[in-house]
N, C-alpha and C positions, 0 to 999 in steps of 0.2 A: 600354656599361655592362652589367655582368652583372646577373642577376635581383635580387640583394641590393641593388645600387646603385639599380636601377630602383624597388625598393620604398621605399628611403629618400627618393628624389626625389619619389615620389608622395605620401608622407606629409607631406612638407614643403609641398606645394602647398595642402593644406587644402581639397579640393574637396567634402567631405562636407557636404551641406546639411541633413540631418536624420538621426537615428539612433534606433532603437527595437528592443526585444526583443518577439517575439510571445508572447501568453499563450494557452494551450490548456486547455479545460475538458473534463471527462468522462473523463480518464485520470490521475487523481490517483495519485501514487506512481511515475509514469513520466515520462521525458523525451520531448519531441517535437523532432526536428531533421532536417536534410537533407531538407526537404520538396520537393514539386513546386512549380511556380509557381502562384499563385492563378489560378483560371479560372472563367468563367461557364458555367453549364449549366442550361437550363430556368428561366431567370430568377433563379437564385441563384448566389452566389459560394462556391466550394469550394477546398479545398486537401487534398492527400494528404500525410500526415506519417509519418515513421519514428518508431515508438513503442518505447521500450526502457527497462528499469530501469537506473539509474545504475551499479550494481555489475556489470552483465552486459555482454557484448560478443558480437556476431554471434548474438544471439537476439532479433531484431527482428520487429515486425509493422508493416504499413502500414494506416493507418486514414484514413477520410474525415472531414473537418471542414468545417462551414459557418461562414461569416463572421458574427460576432455583434456586431461593433463594430470600431473602428479598432484594428488589430493584435491583435484578439481573435477567437478561433475556438473553436467548440464541436463536440464529437463528434456525428456524425450517428447517432442511436439505431438499433440493430439493423443497422448497415451492415456490409458485408463485411469480414472480417479476412483480410488478405493476408500470407502468410509470405514477406515480402520486406524488403529494405533499400533506402534511398535512392530513393524513387519519382520518376518523371518522366512527363510526359504530352506528347502531340502530337495535334493535330487532323488527322485524315486522312479525306478525303471528308466524309461526314456524321456520322462517328463520332469516338470518342476512343480513343487508344492509351495504355494504362498499361504502363509498364515498370518493372522494378526488379531488384535482385540477389537471387538465391536462393542460400543457403549450404547445402551438403550435408555432413552429418556422417557419420563412419564410426568406430565404437568410441570415441565421445566426443570425437573431434578433427575439425577441419575437413578434409574430403577435397578439395573443390573448390567453386567458385562459378560462377554463370553468370547471364545475363540471362533473365528470363521476360517474355513479351509477351502482353498481353490487348487485345481490341478489341470495341467495341460502342457502343450509343447509350444504354444504361441503366447508370448508374454502379454499380448493385448487381447487374448481370447481364452483366459483361464476359466474353468468351470467350477462353480461352487459345488461341494460334495458333502460337507457335514459341518455341524456346530458342536463345540465343546460344552462342558458343564457350566451352569451359572456360577458367576463370581470366581472363575478360574482363568488366570493368565498363564503365560510361559509354558504352553504345551509344545513340545518339540518332537520331531520325528527323525529317524535315521534308518537307512536301509542296511540290513545285515548281509553277510556273505552269502547266505542261502536265499536271499531275496525277500525274506520276511522283514517286517518293519518294527523297529523298536520305538516305543512311545514313552516319553517322559511327561509326567503330570506335575502340577504344583498346587495342591489344595492349600488354602489359607483361610482360617476361620477361628472364631472363639472356641469352638469345640476342639480344634487342633491345639490351641494354646493351653486349654485346660488339661488336656491329656498328656502333652509332651513338653510344655513350658515354652517351646519355640512357637512362633506364630505361623509357620508353614512347614510343609514337608515336600520332598520330591519323591514321586512314585515312578515305577517302571514296569512296563508289560510289553509283550510281543504279540503282534497280530499277523495273520497270513498275508493280508493285502489291505489297500486303502478302503475297500468296501466294508471292512470290519472295524473301522475307526468310528466309534460312537461315543456319546457323552457318558453312557454307562460304563463302557470299557475304560475310558480315561479315568473316570471317578473311582473305579475299583482297583486301579493299579497298585500293587503292593508297595509300601513305603520303603525307601532306602534309609535305614536308621543311622543315627550318629552324625548327620551332616550339620545340624543346627543346635546351638545351646539355648538356654533360657533367654527369651527376649529377642532372639534373632529371627530373621526370615530370609528367603532367597529363592532362587530357582535356576533351572537350566535355560540357557540362551541359545546354544548351538551345540550339536552333537556330531561326532566324527567317528566313523568306523576305523579302527586301527588294524594293521596286518597281523597283530597278535590275537585277534578276536575280541579284544577289549573295546570299549567305547570311550573315546576322549570327550570330556564334557567341558564346555566353557559356560560359566554361570555368574551369578551375583550372590553375595552375602551382605546382609544389612543389619543395622541396629539404629536406634534413635536415642538422642540425648539432648538435654537443654543446653544452650549456650549461656554466656554471662548475662544476656538480656532476657533470658527465659524463652527464647525462640527454640522450638523443637527442630533439631537438625537431623535429617535423615541421611545416614552414612551408607552409601552404596559402594561396594568394592568389586573389582573384577577378580574372579576366582577360577581355578581349574581343578578337575579331579579326573580320575580314571575309574570307570565303572566296569565291574566284572559281572557279566550277565549269568555266568554259571553259578557263582556264589552269592549273587545279589548284594555285593559289597562295593563301597566307594573307597578308593585308594588314593594316596598322595594328594589329599585336599590341600591346596595352598593358594595364596594371594599372588596374582600376576600384575595387578595394576590398581592404583587408587586415583582419586580426583587430582591429587597433587602431581601425579605422573604426567598429566597432560598440560598443555599451555593454559595460562590463565584466561578466564572468560566469564561472561555473565551467567546468572542463574535465573530461572523463571520465577522463583519465589525465594525469600531469604532462607527457608529451611532446606533448599536444594543446592546450597553452595558446595556440598561435599558428596555430590551424587555422580557416580560413574556406572552407567547401566550397560553391561557388556553386549556387544553385537556378535563378535566372533573373531577368528583369526584367518589369515591367509599366509601360506608358506612363502618364504623368500629363498632366493638362490644361495644366500650365505648360511642357510640352516636355521636362522632365527625366524620369527614370525612377525607380521604386522597384526597388531591387536587393535580392533576397532571398537569404539564405545561411545554411547551417548554421554554427554557431560553437561550437568546443570539443567537438563531438560530444555536446552536451547541450541546446542551444537553437537556435532559429531567429531570425535578426536581419533587420532591414530598414533600409536606408539610402537616401537620395535622392542621386543622382549625375546628372551631365549625360548626355544620350543618347549611348551609346557608339559609334554607327555614323554619326556626323555626316559628311556628304560622300559617303556611299556609298548613300544611299537610305533610305526610310521602311519600317517594318515593315508587311507586308500579311498575315502569317500568325500573328497573335497569338491568344491563347486568350480574349480578351475580345470579347464579341459587340457 
């Protein structure tokens, strides 16, 4: 089945157990979306969110919010303002890594964008330590059992499209420590073949070490198509797969959520009505998971779905203490 058929089959299964839209306080007049996964730090639960006015694009800030109720989050007063988009986090050694996309402008137009990375143990005093390659989003880190660090890349270019048919690839490499994370290392990560068909693109959004030695990956797969009025619709799906670092293979690639899985809501642009940009998962006591996702580039949603890595091991590198 092609990706569109897989999506139709998934939506017919009806595996969504609960659905909600997150509420954010302290940033009235702004949307909050494409957040990090929720995480525990110093006895409290936090989330980093992309904050942006509805009428603007590529003019985002990342802010820190503390959990104030079920699906309810409040801005941490006087917390750092990061000039980033689409934040994500990883626990490395005893600290936390915050990453996000920084957009650079030149004479009022977007010149390029790249990933910025910060590390530390104080959420309001993280230190910048490296920058990713030009025009590359969705770089993700995961610490392995031997303390080395797995790095997922996501090159997307016309050159990739000409060579593979797909608009992007996902690469993977291993570095000994954060000091070895450089743009060249990320750019040269070997590709994981077979993830995308012609016209598709996507990337890794959050990675989890499993007790089997495998890596559980939450990501997105996408394609575009015109609607009846000729508007180009960008279809973003929540997907999961298991990566075997020994064989460099992706296993059990499957859809775990679509925009229709979440409550109805607005879209930033007409072409984003079918957009679900994965944030990641949090384990639940009932064995299912809370899946978080940006929706419509205006909100953050949460749905309850079955554990996506069944048969491949349990998560040992989560952000919950």
